[in-house]
N, C-alpha and C positions, 0 to 999 in steps of 0.2 A: 609468615615471618615477620619477624621487626628486628630489629638493633640497637643499640644506644648507649651513646658514648663511646665509642667504638673508636680506638689512637692507636696507634702501634708506632716503633721506635725499633730503628736499625742499630747495632752497636756502630758506632763509628759512621751512622751513616743518615736519614732524610727518617724525618718525625712525622706522620700525618695524624690527621685529626678529620674522624669522616661522620659527613651526618647521617640523624638517625633516619633509617629504614622500617616503612609500616608496610606492609605489602598482604595483602588481603587472597584467598582462593582467585586463580583465572582471571586473577591483574597480569601486570605488564609495568615492567620499572626498567627504564631506561636508563647506565650509566657512562656518563659521556665525558670526556675527557683528555687530555695529550700526552704524550707521553711523559713518567718523572712524577708524573701528579697522587700516583700509588692505586689506581685503576688494580692492579694485579693483585697488590698485596689485598685486597679488601677482599677480593673475590675469592683468594685464599682462605681469609677468616671464614665468607661467611658459605664457603664449603667445609669447614673443619680440618683445613689442610695444616693452619697457623695457626699459632693463639695470639690475641691482640694483647698491645700488655696493658688494655684496661677498656674495661664493656662488657652486653653481652649479646649473643645472637641465638632467640626462640624460636623453634618449630614446633609447632602444636602441643608450648607449652614446657617443651624442653632446651634446656642452657644449652646448648653444642659447646658451648667454652669448655663447661665442665666436667665434661666426657673425655676419656684420654683411651689409646690403644687400642685393645679391638673392640670399646664397647664406642668406640668412637668413628670406628670401620665401620662399623658394624648399624649404626643410624645414620650416617653416611649414605653408605650404601642403599640404603631401604628409603631412607626422603629425601635425597637429594641426588639433581640428577648432573652431571657436568656434560658440556660440550666445548671441547677442546678446539683450541686454533687450527693445528697442526692433527686431523683422525689419529688417534690410537687405539690400532687392534693385535689382535695378536694376529703376525703373520702365517704361520703355519696351520691356520685354523681357519676355516669357509664362517660366512657372514653370520648364518643359523647359531652355528657353534660359537662364535664371539658372545651372543645376544645370549644365546640358554646358560653360557660361564658367569654371565654378570649378576644372573639369579641364582647360582647356586654358590655364588661365593658370598650373598648376603643371605645365604640361608634361606632363599626362596624356592620350593621345587621347580625344577626346569617345566619348565607351559611350552612344548614346542606350537602349539598349533597359537596359543597367544602371541608367540614369536613371528609365526607364518603372516600373524591376521596383521600386524604392526607392520611390516615390510610390505605386504599388500598396500595397506590405506597409504604409506608412502611410495608410492608404484614403485617399488624395488620386490618386490617378490618372488619376480623371476632371476635377480642374481641373488638368493638365498644360498646355495651351493658352491660362489666363486667366493675367491681366497679375496682377500683386503686388495692386496694389490693388484687384482685383473677390476675392478671398479674404478672409471669413471671417477671427477672431481665432484662432480653433482652427484653421484650415485653413494661414495665416501661420505660426503653430506647427511644427505638422507640415514644409510646407517648408522651416524653419529647418532643422529637426533632417538634413531629406535633405540638405541641402548641406552641412551642416556631415560627413555622413556618405559624402557621392559621392565624396571620395578617398580612402577607406579609410582614414584614419587611425590612428595609436599612440592618442592620446586624443584626449578629446571636453570640450573646459570651457563648460558653462552659466553664465550671469552673471545672477539672477535670475529665473530659468526663470519661478516661484511665486507671484512677491511680488504680483502685482495678480490677482492670480487667486481666486473663494470654494474654498470648500471642496471642494466636492465637485469642481470641474475643478482645482484643486491634486492631488489624489490622481491624476485621471487622466495627467494631463501628466505627474509622476514615476513613474506605472505607465510610462507610454508613452516615456520617455528610458530608464532601467533598461531594461525589453526590449529595444528597440531597439538601441542605441548598446553593450550587450554582446553583442546577441546578432552585432554585425557583429563581435566581440572585439576590440574598442576597450577600454578604463577609461574612467572619468569624474571628472569635477571638478562638483560640487554649488556655486557661492561664492552666497551668500546671506543676509539677515539676517532669513526668513521660520522663525521656530522650528518651524510647523507639521510640519514635515522633519527634526526634531532628532528623533524616538525612532523615525523611518524607518528611518537608514541609523545602522548601529553604529558605523561606521567615520566616524568626524568628528573634527575639529577646529575649535575655539572660538578666535577669535582679541580 
């Protein structure tokens, strides 16, 4: 992924000019900043959820900014995995079904064996048939990572994955994200205000 000359202006609100990003496969980028500096806005632009005022976001030669409607949704679903700060699942279906649905929504054939293997790799294979509300906080985090990876994206965006955790679990989740995402061949961008991660990742941008 790379992005150049990105800017965004809110009507009657703040304007942001973002630094350029150049991220290769199996690399990690930490985007660090306090509240109000545009972290969430940048995340939404990189995910194709918001159009910038100017600039480009390229993933494997495709300018995400030029896509719209169903083309943007389909491209995002196949190429970008998003790990939200608060886990978002369909509550009426189990963990495995949530993963399979993520595949079918982007026109990928549901692959139960691949989904079960991914859950097993993340040490929650035994929770495949559990409803989201039955998972512990740690299990929900792992299920969120699994759902982000099930479509084999080129890049994974993690929104504040450690900010609500104590020091021990902060380190554990950072390790899990790095090992699992990079092990899948994807790149990883972590967007956070959690300064405990500052010295962990040499490749970082401070907004």
